[in-house]
N, CA and C atoms as a LAMMPS dump frame, in Angstrom:
ITEM: TIMESTEP
0
ITEM: NUMBER OF ATOMS
624
ITEM: BOX BOUNDS ff ff ff
-5.0000000000000000e+02 5.0000000000000000e+02
-5.0000000000000000e+02 5.0000000000000000e+02
-5.0000000000000000e+02 5.0000000000000000e+02
ITEM: ATOMS id mol type element x y z
1 1 1 N 37.227 -5.829 18.572
2 1 2 C 37.012 -4.412 17.963
3 1 3 C 36.674 -4.644 16.325
4 2 1 N 36.857 -6.05 15.414
5 2 2 C 36.886 -5.943 14.376
6 2 3 C 35.138 -5.622 14.249
7 3 1 N 34.421 -6.482 14.89
8 3 2 C 33.178 -6.628 14.891
9 3 3 C 32.056 -5.338 15.404
10 4 1 N 32.926 -4.599 15.609
11 4 2 C 32.241 -3.076 16.416
12 4 3 C 31.576 -2.384 14.933
13 5 1 N 32.046 -2.222 14.056
14 5 2 C 31.142 -1.48 12.916
15 5 3 C 29.748 -2.365 12.466
16 6 1 N 29.878 -3.301 12.476
17 6 2 C 28.71 -4.665 12.457
18 6 3 C 27.826 -3.97 13.39
19 7 1 N 28.413 -3.865 14.721
20 7 2 C 27.532 -4.056 15.57
21 7 3 C 26.63 -2.549 15.39
22 8 1 N 27.438 -1.039 15.545
23 8 2 C 27.084 -0.443 15.481
24 8 3 C 26.042 0.225 14.495
25 9 1 N 26.368 -0.307 13.316
26 9 2 C 25.174 -0.707 12.022
27 9 3 C 23.563 -1.235 12.317
28 10 1 N 24.135 -2.37 13.208
29 10 2 C 23.108 -2.588 13.853
30 10 3 C 21.99 -2.257 14.254
31 11 1 N 22.827 -1.256 15.395
32 11 2 C 22.186 -0.647 16.575
33 11 3 C 21.414 0.758 15.671
34 12 1 N 22.097 0.988 14.733
35 12 2 C 21.678 2.401 13.633
36 12 3 C 20.286 1.93 13.193
37 13 1 N 20.227 0.358 12.713
38 13 2 C 18.71 -0.138 11.862
39 13 3 C 17.731 0.166 12.403
40 14 1 N 18.216 -0.866 13.944
41 14 2 C 17.155 -0.747 15.429
42 14 3 C 16.985 -0.062 15.568
43 15 1 N 17.44 1.478 15.857
44 15 2 C 16.678 2.726 16.26
45 15 3 C 16.03 3.404 15.23
46 16 1 N 16.408 3.076 13.839
47 16 2 C 15.324 3.811 12.805
48 16 3 C 14.1 3.258 13.019
49 17 1 N 14.281 1.612 13.175
50 17 2 C 13.219 1.047 13.188
51 17 3 C 12.212 1.494 13.913
52 18 1 N 12.983 1.569 15.1
53 18 2 C 11.738 1.489 16.361
54 18 3 C 11.439 3.056 16.286
55 19 1 N 11.707 3.915 15.619
56 19 2 C 11.52 5.513 15.389
57 19 3 C 10.054 5.366 14.138
58 20 1 N 10.369 4.492 13.416
59 20 2 C 9.297 3.826 12.522
60 20 3 C 7.753 3.469 12.981
61 21 1 N 8.675 2.572 13.505
62 21 2 C 7.586 1.62 14.497
63 21 3 C 6.412 2.562 15.397
64 22 1 N 7.337 3.424 15.811
65 22 2 C 6.778 4.443 17.035
66 22 3 C 5.87 5.252 16.171
67 23 1 N 5.952 6.067 15.424
68 23 2 C 5.541 7.085 14.416
69 23 3 C 4.044 5.946 13.914
70 24 1 N 4.192 4.811 13.349
71 24 2 C 3.024 4.315 12.821
72 24 3 C 2.052 3.786 13.784
73 25 1 N 2.476 3.797 15.024
74 25 2 C 1.807 3.64 16.122
75 25 3 C 1.148 5.038 16.472
76 26 1 N 1.526 6.016 16.783
77 26 2 C 1.11 7.207 16.968
78 26 3 C 0.064 7.534 15.488
79 27 1 N 0.592 7.071 14.338
80 27 2 C -0.39 7.592 13.547
81 27 3 C -1.589 7.07 13.586
82 28 1 N -2.17 5.771 14.469
83 28 2 C -3.176 5.542 13.853
84 28 3 C -4.028 6.413 15.091
85 29 1 N -3.735 7.033 15.641
86 29 2 C -5.011 8.095 15.825
87 29 3 C -5.029 9.525 15.541
88 30 1 N -3.657 10.016 14.241
89 30 2 C -3.682 11.442 14.128
90 30 3 C -2.981 11.039 12.225
91 31 1 N -2.983 12.343 11.945
92 31 2 C -2.398 12.708 10.649
93 31 3 C -1.029 12.91 10.758
94 32 1 N -0.252 12.655 9.752
95 32 2 C 1.564 12.964 9.499
96 32 3 C 1.58 14.185 10.105
97 33 1 N 0.73 15.289 9.504
98 33 2 C 1.054 16.725 9.642
99 33 3 C 0.529 17.172 11
100 34 1 N 0.435 16.102 11.741
101 34 2 C 0.141 16.777 13.136
102 34 3 C 1.144 15.981 13.91
103 35 1 N 1.913 15.403 13.371
104 35 2 C 3.003 14.343 13.977
105 35 3 C 3.722 15.059 14.348
106 36 1 N 4.803 15.093 15.895
107 36 2 C 5.529 15.979 16.533
108 36 3 C 6.839 15.189 16.494
109 37 1 N 7.955 15.45 16.682
110 37 2 C 9.44 14.942 16.348
111 37 3 C 9.432 14.397 17.793
112 38 1 N 9.562 14.889 18.848
113 38 2 C 9.281 14.355 19.956
114 38 3 C 8.471 13.618 20.746
115 39 1 N 7.144 13.744 20.024
116 39 2 C 6.267 12.338 20.308
117 39 3 C 6.433 11.408 19.921
118 40 1 N 7.692 11.596 18.906
119 40 2 C 7.99 10.147 17.938
120 40 3 C 9.196 9.749 18.944
121 41 1 N 10.102 10.629 19.298
122 41 2 C 10.963 10.11 20.158
123 41 3 C 10.401 9.436 21.304
124 42 1 N 10.171 10.046 22.509
125 42 2 C 9.757 9.701 23.37
126 42 3 C 9.048 7.975 23.619
127 43 1 N 7.773 8.109 22.436
128 43 2 C 6.994 6.902 22.385
129 43 3 C 8.234 5.607 21.917
130 44 1 N 9.286 6.17 20.958
131 44 2 C 10.663 5.089 20.515
132 44 3 C 11.574 4.731 22.076
133 45 1 N 11.539 5.439 22.799
134 45 2 C 12.287 5.427 23.976
135 45 3 C 13.894 5.955 23.253
136 46 1 N 13.934 6.923 22.668
137 46 2 C 15.285 7.265 22.155
138 46 3 C 15.342 9.097 22.328
139 47 1 N 16.313 9.465 22.597
140 47 2 C 16.627 10.903 22.789
141 47 3 C 16.485 11.706 21.539
142 48 1 N 15.622 12.992 21.523
143 48 2 C 15.398 13.821 20.587
144 48 3 C 16.488 14.295 19.23
145 49 1 N 17.81 13.895 19.893
146 49 2 C 18.9 14.285 18.747
147 49 3 C 19.341 13.477 17.911
148 50 1 N 18.604 11.654 18.268
149 50 2 C 18.404 10.528 17.916
150 50 3 C 18.205 10.592 16.614
151 51 1 N 16.514 11.265 16.455
152 51 2 C 15.889 11.05 15.317
153 51 3 C 16.928 11.418 14.345
154 52 1 N 17.228 12.692 13.932
155 52 2 C 18.387 13.686 13.248
156 52 3 C 19.251 12.636 12.423
157 53 1 N 19.95 11.399 12.972
158 53 2 C 20.902 10.842 12.769
159 53 3 C 19.552 10.027 11.375
160 54 1 N 18.758 9.954 11.451
161 54 2 C 17.947 8.898 10.653
162 54 3 C 17.054 9.483 9.338
163 55 1 N 16.578 10.644 10.268
164 55 2 C 15.807 11.36 8.851
165 55 3 C 15.697 12.707 9.205
166 56 1 N 15.424 13.507 8.179
167 56 2 C 15.841 15.129 8.486
168 56 3 C 14.334 15.903 8.838
169 57 1 N 13.533 14.71 8.963
170 57 2 C 12.423 15.511 9.256
171 57 3 C 11.284 14.589 9.422
172 58 1 N 9.726 15.22 10.083
173 58 2 C 8.749 13.962 10.168
174 58 3 C 8.26 13.912 8.543
175 59 1 N 8.379 14.287 7.669
176 59 2 C 8.158 14.563 5.946
177 59 3 C 8.772 13.403 5.92
178 60 1 N 10.31 13.419 5.611
179 60 2 C 11.161 12.267 5.285
180 60 3 C 10.624 11.118 6.418
181 61 1 N 10.316 10.899 7.235
182 61 2 C 10.246 10.061 7.841
183 61 3 C 8.886 9.267 7.542
184 62 1 N 7.896 10.21 6.873
185 62 2 C 6.669 9.356 6.61
186 62 3 C 7.071 8.979 5.13
187 63 1 N 7.936 9.743 4.435
188 63 2 C 8.193 9.034 3.032
189 63 3 C 9.062 7.411 3.347
190 64 1 N 9.261 7.52 4.236
191 64 2 C 10.238 5.931 4.688
192 64 3 C 9.08 4.94 4.918
193 65 1 N 8.033 5.546 6.094
194 65 2 C 6.95 4.97 6.101
195 65 3 C 6.195 4.241 4.771
196 66 1 N 6.272 5.191 3.532
197 66 2 C 5.313 4.762 2.522
198 66 3 C 6.267 3.429 1.909
199 67 1 N 7.61 4.061 1.633
200 67 2 C 8.413 3.115 0.919
201 67 3 C 8.323 1.687 1.765
202 68 1 N 7.797 1.366 3.123
203 68 2 C 7.897 0.172 3.951
204 68 3 C 6.708 -0.351 3.825
205 69 1 N 5.714 0.484 3.759
206 69 2 C 4.069 0.16 3.819
207 69 3 C 3.725 -0.398 2.009
208 70 1 N 4.445 0.071 1.269
209 70 2 C 3.909 -0.231 -0.089
210 70 3 C 4.846 -0.928 -0.719
211 71 1 N 6.189 -1.392 -0.26
212 71 2 C 7.082 -2.331 -1.262
213 71 3 C 6.407 -3.62 -0.985
214 72 1 N 6.184 -4.173 -0.241
215 72 2 C 5.557 -5.64 -0.134
216 72 3 C 4.297 -5.824 -0.792
217 73 1 N 3.627 -4.74 -1.886
218 73 2 C 2.295 -4.762 -2.332
219 73 3 C 2.868 -5.049 -3.645
220 74 1 N 4.002 -5.053 -4.439
221 74 2 C 4.115 -5.014 -6.014
222 74 3 C 4.192 -6.324 -6.197
223 75 1 N 4.486 -7.524 -5.468
224 75 2 C 4.36 -8.892 -6.349
225 75 3 C 2.807 -9.288 -5.933
226 76 1 N 2.001 -8.6 -4.495
227 76 2 C 0.486 -8.934 -4.746
228 76 3 C 0.01 -8.39 -6.004
229 77 1 N -0.018 -7.079 -5.975
230 77 2 C -0.847 -6.423 -7.411
231 77 3 C -0.124 -6.991 -8.714
232 78 1 N 0.933 -7.883 -8.679
233 78 2 C 1.139 -8.583 -10.178
234 78 3 C 0.589 -9.793 -10.469
235 79 1 N 0.353 -10.734 -9.246
236 79 2 C -0.391 -11.485 -8.989
237 79 3 C -1.723 -11.572 -9.157
238 80 1 N -2.307 -10.331 -8.786
239 80 2 C -3.597 -10.356 -8.936
240 80 3 C -4.376 -10.263 -10.402
241 81 1 N -3.43 -9.931 -11.205
242 81 2 C -3.539 -9.534 -12.906
243 81 3 C -2.734 -10.437 -13.453
244 82 1 N -2.512 -11.37 -13.329
245 82 2 C -1.864 -12.737 -14.011
246 82 3 C -2.582 -13.116 -14.854
247 83 1 N -2.121 -13.802 -16.281
248 83 2 C -2.953 -14.271 -16.984
249 83 3 C -3.12 -15.859 -16.281
250 84 1 N -2.95 -16.404 -15.225
251 84 2 C -2.732 -17.787 -15.189
252 84 3 C -3.804 -18.332 -14.919
253 85 1 N -4.965 -17.78 -14.71
254 85 2 C -6.404 -18.24 -14.651
255 85 3 C -7.491 -17.666 -15.154
256 86 1 N -8.711 -17.911 -15.281
257 86 2 C -9.906 -17.232 -15.727
258 86 3 C -10.163 -16.197 -15.39
259 87 1 N -11.313 -15.243 -15.197
260 87 2 C -11.254 -13.911 -14.513
261 87 3 C -11.885 -14.054 -13.39
262 88 1 N -12.748 -15.028 -13.187
263 88 2 C -13.544 -15.298 -11.815
264 88 3 C -12.749 -15.598 -10.803
265 89 1 N -11.45 -16.696 -11.246
266 89 2 C -10.201 -16.952 -10.137
267 89 3 C -9.605 -15.887 -9.762
268 90 1 N -9.819 -15.345 -10.64
269 90 2 C -8.292 -14.106 -10.719
270 90 3 C -8.939 -12.867 -9.672
271 91 1 N -10.022 -12.746 -9.56
272 91 2 C -10.902 -11.891 -9.051
273 91 3 C -11.212 -12.212 -7.562
274 92 1 N -11.243 -13.602 -7.389
275 92 2 C -11.22 -14.35 -6.159
276 92 3 C -10.2 -14.088 -5.293
277 93 1 N -9.349 -14.556 -5.681
278 93 2 C -7.821 -14.65 -5.715
279 93 3 C -7.576 -12.998 -5.274
280 94 1 N -7.537 -12.186 -6.228
281 94 2 C -7.249 -10.623 -5.713
282 94 3 C -8.015 -10.025 -4.405
283 95 1 N -9.281 -10.739 -4.539
284 95 2 C -9.777 -10.093 -3.206
285 95 3 C -9.575 -10.552 -1.794
286 96 1 N -9.163 -12.174 -1.933
287 96 2 C -8.888 -12.896 -0.744
288 96 3 C -7.232 -11.952 -0.422
289 97 1 N -6.546 -11.975 -1.428
290 97 2 C -5.324 -11.832 -0.791
291 97 3 C -5.145 -9.705 -0.327
292 98 1 N -5.821 -9.355 -1.037
293 98 2 C -6.057 -7.726 -0.794
294 98 3 C -6.613 -7.878 0.962
295 99 1 N -7.637 -8.895 1.43
296 99 2 C -8.189 -9.167 2.737
297 99 3 C -7.04 -9.468 3.641
298 100 1 N -6.18 -10.365 3.163
299 100 2 C -5.349 -11.07 4.138
300 100 3 C -4.252 -9.892 4.229
301 101 1 N -3.966 -8.934 3.357
302 101 2 C -2.958 -7.886 3.341
303 101 3 C -3.228 -7.109 4.532
304 102 1 N -4.432 -6.515 4.346
305 102 2 C -4.861 -5.654 5.282
306 102 3 C -5.117 -6.333 6.527
307 103 1 N -5.449 -7.648 6.976
308 103 2 C -5.087 -8.572 8.08
309 103 3 C -3.996 -8.345 8.769
310 104 1 N -2.95 -8.437 7.671
311 104 2 C -1.345 -8.357 8.313
312 104 3 C -0.814 -7.209 8.945
313 105 1 N -1.131 -6.148 7.672
314 105 2 C -0.529 -4.808 8.231
315 105 3 C -1.944 -3.556 7.872
316 106 1 N -2.497 -3.739 8.913
317 106 2 C -3.539 -2.385 9.166
318 106 3 C -3.327 -1.416 9.501
319 107 1 N -2.291 -1.302 10.084
320 107 2 C -1.075 0.497 10.485
321 107 3 C -1.162 0.773 9.176
322 108 1 N -0.315 -0.201 8.268
323 108 2 C 0.279 0.635 7.143
324 108 3 C -0.82 0.88 6.132
325 109 1 N -1.84 -0.125 5.918
326 109 2 C -3.072 0.165 5.182
327 109 3 C -3.442 1.323 5.485
328 110 1 N -3.965 1.788 6.798
329 110 2 C -4.904 2.844 7.573
330 110 3 C -3.747 4.416 7.158
331 111 1 N -2.589 4.103 7.64
332 111 2 C -1.425 5.547 7.201
333 111 3 C -1.45 5.584 5.666
334 112 1 N -1.517 4.83 4.554
335 112 2 C -1.69 5.11 3.38
336 112 3 C -2.534 5.335 2.819
337 113 1 N -3.995 4.84 3.045
338 113 2 C -5.428 5.932 3.211
339 113 3 C -5.159 7.038 3.513
340 114 1 N -4.849 7.395 4.671
341 114 2 C -4.787 8.631 4.894
342 114 3 C -4.182 9.822 4.711
343 115 1 N -2.887 9.449 4.322
344 115 2 C -1.946 10.29 3.777
345 115 3 C -1.672 10.405 2.096
346 116 1 N -2.54 9.281 1.582
347 116 2 C -2.385 9.609 0.093
348 116 3 C -3.115 10.937 -0.292
349 117 1 N -3.956 11.517 0.329
350 117 2 C -4.167 12.689 0.071
351 117 3 C -4.302 13.681 1.635
352 118 1 N -2.946 13.368 1.835
353 118 2 C -3.025 14.129 3.17
354 118 3 C -2.412 15.26 3.271
355 119 1 N -1.84 16.008 4.273
356 119 2 C -1.342 17.702 4.351
357 119 3 C -0.085 17.357 3.828
358 120 1 N 0.587 16.59 3.531
359 120 2 C 2.511 16.536 3.682
360 120 3 C 2.672 16.162 2.523
361 121 1 N 3.022 17.296 1.268
362 121 2 C 3.403 17.093 0.406
363 121 3 C 4.214 16.215 -0.283
364 122 1 N 5.398 16.285 0.463
365 122 2 C 6.484 15.224 -0.028
366 122 3 C 6.161 13.615 -0.121
367 123 1 N 5.343 13.458 0.746
368 123 2 C 4.611 12.201 1.274
369 123 3 C 3.398 11.623 -0.017
370 124 1 N 2.488 12.766 0.078
371 124 2 C 1.4 12.71 -0.778
372 124 3 C 2.395 12.563 -2.59
373 125 1 N 3.214 13.237 -3.082
374 125 2 C 3.795 12.92 -4.319
375 125 3 C 4.695 11.496 -4.155
376 126 1 N 5.129 11.206 -2.961
377 126 2 C 5.857 9.705 -3.216
378 126 3 C 5.004 8.591 -3.119
379 127 1 N 3.524 8.737 -2.341
380 127 2 C 2.422 7.704 -2.657
381 127 3 C 2.264 7.826 -3.976
382 128 1 N 1.833 9.302 -4.883
383 128 2 C 1.525 9.08 -6.002
384 128 3 C 2.407 8.165 -7.09
385 129 1 N 3.642 8.673 -6.687
386 129 2 C 4.841 7.501 -7.561
387 129 3 C 4.717 6.332 -7.302
388 130 1 N 4.518 6.048 -6.134
389 130 2 C 4.655 4.407 -5.909
390 130 3 C 3.362 3.842 -6.765
391 131 1 N 2.073 4.377 -6.73
392 131 2 C 0.858 4.015 -7.36
393 131 3 C 1.238 3.792 -8.615
394 132 1 N 1.712 5.101 -9.536
395 132 2 C 1.753 5.022 -10.827
396 132 3 C 2.822 4.157 -11.304
397 133 1 N 3.866 3.539 -10.316
398 133 2 C 4.775 2.217 -10.598
399 133 3 C 3.833 1.062 -10.517
400 134 1 N 3.2 1.119 -9.904
401 134 2 C 1.836 -0.114 -9.292
402 134 3 C 1.512 -0.109 -10.543
403 135 1 N 0.877 0.931 -11.1
404 135 2 C -0.018 1.333 -12.51
405 135 3 C 0.761 0.074 -13.603
406 136 1 N 1.826 1.232 -13.937
407 136 2 C 3.178 0.571 -14.771
408 136 3 C 3.252 -1.281 -14.856
409 137 1 N 3.473 -1.739 -13.682
410 137 2 C 3.664 -3.184 -13.241
411 137 3 C 2.441 -4.058 -13.935
412 138 1 N 1.477 -3.314 -13.453
413 138 2 C 0.155 -4.07 -13.861
414 138 3 C -0.388 -4.011 -15.46
415 139 1 N 0.141 -2.927 -15.902
416 139 2 C 0.006 -2.795 -17.498
417 139 3 C 1.015 -3.664 -17.842
418 140 1 N 1.832 -3.738 -17.512
419 140 2 C 3.177 -5.058 -18.509
420 140 3 C 2.647 -6.383 -18.357
421 141 1 N 1.874 -6.374 -16.834
422 141 2 C 1.045 -7.896 -16.67
423 141 3 C 0.143 -8.151 -17.784
424 142 1 N -0.524 -7.121 -18.092
425 142 2 C -2.197 -6.886 -18.917
426 142 3 C -1.693 -7.307 -20.105
427 143 1 N -0.289 -6.909 -20.43
428 143 2 C -0.165 -6.975 -22.212
429 143 3 C -0.036 -7.934 -22.197
430 144 1 N 0.531 -8.955 -21.343
431 144 2 C 0.686 -10.355 -21.537
432 144 3 C -0.557 -11.545 -21.961
433 145 1 N -1.56 -10.817 -21.806
434 145 2 C -2.808 -11.581 -21.803
435 145 3 C -3.653 -11.291 -22.866
436 146 1 N -3.793 -12.268 -23.739
437 146 2 C -4.398 -12.529 -24.765
438 146 3 C -5.791 -11.276 -24.968
439 147 1 N -6.262 -11.227 -23.967
440 147 2 C -7.442 -10.678 -23.969
441 147 3 C -7.361 -9.113 -24.094
442 148 1 N -5.711 -8.568 -23.865
443 148 2 C -5.489 -7.277 -23.974
444 148 3 C -4.98 -7.13 -25.852
445 149 1 N -5.216 -8.075 -26.213
446 149 2 C -5.052 -7.568 -28.318
447 149 3 C -5.825 -6.596 -28.924
448 150 1 N -5.323 -5.761 -29.342
449 150 2 C -5.624 -4.794 -29.858
450 150 3 C -6.134 -3.436 -29.377
451 151 1 N -5.621 -3.867 -27.933
452 151 2 C -5.641 -2.417 -26.974
453 151 3 C -4.38 -1.534 -26.961
454 152 1 N -4.725 -0.409 -26.974
455 152 2 C -3.618 0.925 -27.06
456 152 3 C -2.776 1.037 -26.149
457 153 1 N -1.7 1.223 -25.802
458 153 2 C -1.109 1.276 -24.262
459 153 3 C -1.501 2.493 -23.289
460 154 1 N -2.096 3.599 -23.941
461 154 2 C -2.738 4.677 -22.975
462 154 3 C -3.926 3.896 -22.301
463 155 1 N -4.856 2.908 -23.224
464 155 2 C -5.545 2.468 -22.594
465 155 3 C -5.469 1.482 -21.679
466 156 1 N -4.742 0.611 -22.309
467 156 2 C -3.925 -0.733 -20.663
468 156 3 C -3.556 0.015 -19.453
469 157 1 N -2.891 1.508 -19.647
470 157 2 C -2.344 2.141 -18.953
471 157 3 C -3.496 2.77 -18.09
472 158 1 N -4.593 2.826 -18.081
473 158 2 C -5.901 3.825 -17.533
474 158 3 C -6.197 2.112 -17.187
475 159 1 N -6.375 1.145 -18.128
476 159 2 C -7.074 0.032 -17.263
477 159 3 C -6.565 -0.39 -15.778
478 160 1 N -5.174 -0.063 -16.05
479 160 2 C -4.3 -0.681 -14.963
480 160 3 C -4.215 0.423 -13.853
481 161 1 N -4.657 1.559 -13.984
482 161 2 C -4.632 2.635 -13.312
483 161 3 C -5.834 2.172 -12.21
484 162 1 N -6.942 1.942 -13.393
485 162 2 C -8.255 1.673 -12.762
486 162 3 C -8.315 0.325 -11.631
487 163 1 N -7.437 -0.741 -11.946
488 163 2 C -7.09 -2.053 -11.329
489 163 3 C -6.739 -1.544 -9.703
490 164 1 N -5.472 -0.504 -9.905
491 164 2 C -4.796 -0.008 -8.573
492 164 3 C -5.506 0.735 -7.831
493 165 1 N -6.519 1.632 -8.447
494 165 2 C -7.365 2.495 -7.314
495 165 3 C -8.781 1.385 -7.045
496 166 1 N -9.012 0.53 -7.254
497 166 2 C -9.633 -0.462 -7.207
498 166 3 C -9.658 -0.865 -6.121
499 167 1 N -7.862 -1.451 -5.725
500 167 2 C -7.765 -2.447 -4.831
501 167 3 C -7.189 -1.282 -3.922
502 168 1 N -6.939 -0.095 -3.79
503 168 2 C -6.929 0.126 -2.375
504 168 3 C -8.262 1.002 -1.852
505 169 1 N -9.015 1.091 -2.866
506 169 2 C -10.691 0.94 -2.28
507 169 3 C -11.289 -0.121 -1.479
508 170 1 N -10.693 -1.173 -1.838
509 170 2 C -11.106 -2.376 -1.463
510 170 3 C -10.336 -2.733 -0.318
511 171 1 N -8.91 -2.111 -0.234
512 171 2 C -8.294 -2.657 1.164
513 171 3 C -9.029 -1.277 2.409
514 172 1 N -9.341 -0.035 2.122
515 172 2 C -10.196 0.62 3.319
516 172 3 C -11.576 0.139 3.108
517 173 1 N -12.351 -0.493 2.457
518 173 2 C -13.161 -1.519 3.044
519 173 3 C -12.753 -2.374 4.156
520 174 1 N -12.075 -3.176 3.798
521 174 2 C -11.767 -4.494 4.411
522 174 3 C -11.055 -3.632 6.174
523 175 1 N -10.488 -2.875 5.657
524 175 2 C -9.977 -2.213 6.986
525 175 3 C -10.942 -1.848 8.132
526 176 1 N -12.054 -0.885 7.478
527 176 2 C -13.133 -0.593 8.03
528 176 3 C -14.043 -1.812 8.457
529 177 1 N -13.666 -2.499 7.803
530 177 2 C -14.746 -3.755 8.53
531 177 3 C -14.135 -4.889 9.225
532 178 1 N -12.407 -4.436 10.163
533 178 2 C -11.363 -5.19 10.185
534 178 3 C -11.801 -6.044 11.46
535 179 1 N -12.768 -5.026 12.311
536 179 2 C -13.425 -5.128 13.618
537 179 3 C -14.84 -5.721 13.706
538 180 1 N -15.53 -5.817 12.819
539 180 2 C -16.678 -5.831 12.317
540 180 3 C -17.125 -7.597 12.754
541 181 1 N -18.459 -7.848 12.912
542 181 2 C -18.513 -9.091 12.596
543 181 3 C -18.657 -10.024 11.382
544 182 1 N -18.476 -11.167 11.01
545 182 2 C -18.07 -12.066 10.263
546 182 3 C -19.365 -11.075 9.082
547 183 1 N -20.625 -11.156 8.912
548 183 2 C -21.391 -11.138 8.28
549 183 3 C -21.138 -9.638 7.672
550 184 1 N -20.331 -8.648 8.214
551 184 2 C -19.563 -7.401 7.824
552 184 3 C -18.837 -7.425 6.731
553 185 1 N -17.806 -8.659 7.132
554 185 2 C -16.619 -8.622 6.478
555 185 3 C -17.432 -9.584 5.072
556 186 1 N -18.174 -10.402 4.945
557 186 2 C -18.787 -11.339 4.164
558 186 3 C -19.271 -10.289 3.219
559 187 1 N -19.881 -9.281 3.671
560 187 2 C -20.536 -8.191 2.65
561 187 3 C -19.554 -7.312 1.856
562 188 1 N -18.412 -7.558 2.976
563 188 2 C -17.341 -6.374 2.105
564 188 3 C -16.877 -7.22 0.659
565 189 1 N -16.656 -8.231 1.144
566 189 2 C -15.899 -9.247 0.335
567 189 3 C -17.255 -9.301 -0.756
568 190 1 N -18.339 -9.774 -1.096
569 190 2 C -19.01 -9.771 -2.166
570 190 3 C -19.431 -8.552 -2.486
571 191 1 N -19.121 -6.847 -2.163
572 191 2 C -19.232 -5.844 -2.636
573 191 3 C -18.22 -5.862 -3.679
574 192 1 N -16.577 -5.735 -2.664
575 192 2 C -15.331 -5.893 -3.433
576 192 3 C -15.538 -7.032 -4.883
577 193 1 N -15.871 -8.179 -5.045
578 193 2 C -15.852 -8.778 -6.031
579 193 3 C -16.662 -8.466 -7.057
580 194 1 N -17.853 -8.019 -6.75
581 194 2 C -18.755 -7.318 -7.8
582 194 3 C -18.402 -6.159 -8.643
583 195 1 N -17.51 -5.571 -7.943
584 195 2 C -17.154 -4.27 -8.201
585 195 3 C -15.733 -4.316 -9.155
586 196 1 N -15.055 -5.592 -8.691
587 196 2 C -13.817 -6.093 -9.6
588 196 3 C -14.362 -6.54 -10.73
589 197 1 N -15.718 -7.585 -10.451
590 197 2 C -16.443 -8.275 -11.682
591 197 3 C -16.769 -7.269 -13.221
592 198 1 N -17.422 -6.04 -12.695
593 198 2 C -17.837 -4.774 -13.137
594 198 3 C -16.502 -4.337 -14.128
595 199 1 N -15.598 -4.176 -13.484
596 199 2 C -14.372 -3.848 -14.078
597 199 3 C -14.035 -4.67 -15.602
598 200 1 N -13.847 -6.086 -15.14
599 200 2 C -13.915 -7.661 -15.891
600 200 3 C -14.488 -7.288 -17.13
601 201 1 N -15.894 -7.225 -16.508
602 201 2 C -16.878 -6.851 -17.98
603 201 3 C -16.502 -5.615 -18.692
604 202 1 N -16.464 -4.562 -18.028
605 202 2 C -16.356 -3.638 -19.024
606 202 3 C -14.884 -3.773 -19.77
607 203 1 N -14.133 -4.427 -19.395
608 203 2 C -12.532 -4.678 -19.99
609 203 3 C -13.057 -5.669 -21.169
610 204 1 N -13.454 -6.595 -21.251
611 204 2 C -14.082 -8.036 -22.423
612 204 3 C -14.666 -7.008 -23.747
613 205 1 N -15.748 -6.214 -23.013
614 205 2 C -16.432 -5.283 -24.143
615 205 3 C -15.875 -4.221 -24.621
616 206 1 N -14.471 -3.464 -24.176
617 206 2 C -14.092 -2.004 -24.511
618 206 3 C -13.877 -1.705 -26.095
619 207 1 N -13.453 -3.169 -26.465
620 207 2 C -13.429 -2.957 -27.934
621 207 3 C -14.4 -2.864 -28.955
622 208 1 N -15.398 -3.358 -28.639
623 208 2 C -16.924 -3.825 -29.136
624 208 3 C -17.129 -2.18 -29.929
């Protein structure tokens, strides 16, 4: 009997994850605003009443999906702007990391790309908050770079937002090319590399 609470908690986490996984599968073909509670519970194989033990609404479920989708990106985004190497190596690494993340988590990337400007306000706001947090983390890394000497805090934050936006654009490009021929994925890599290189050139000459 002493293990019962632990077993119950494990089952609760399992059910919650099953609901999130089912919703993510369904959201491959539709938006969150059109997603029905019964549709999710049926796909998860649980009773509709079980939904409310984990989420208040489909919007609440969407917020949980945002947190799941974006939480793993923090280390990746920080590493792409670290001062460990020169800009060309940094750009190559950044594009490679984004491509790998899209291949590993296509459903999460598709969900964020769609719901960032989707019809559920609560989810849009959470996505915006997370991306703003990313930008602050990138700014904190940029401050450490000698190339940032003389930059104002506002300009560094502007540059950080530019990097975050470009990473999202690059992720969307790789997502569209996920099942495309190798030549198309190589083209996306070249385009993404050139776009980041353009930002890098602008950065070097911003204070001229």
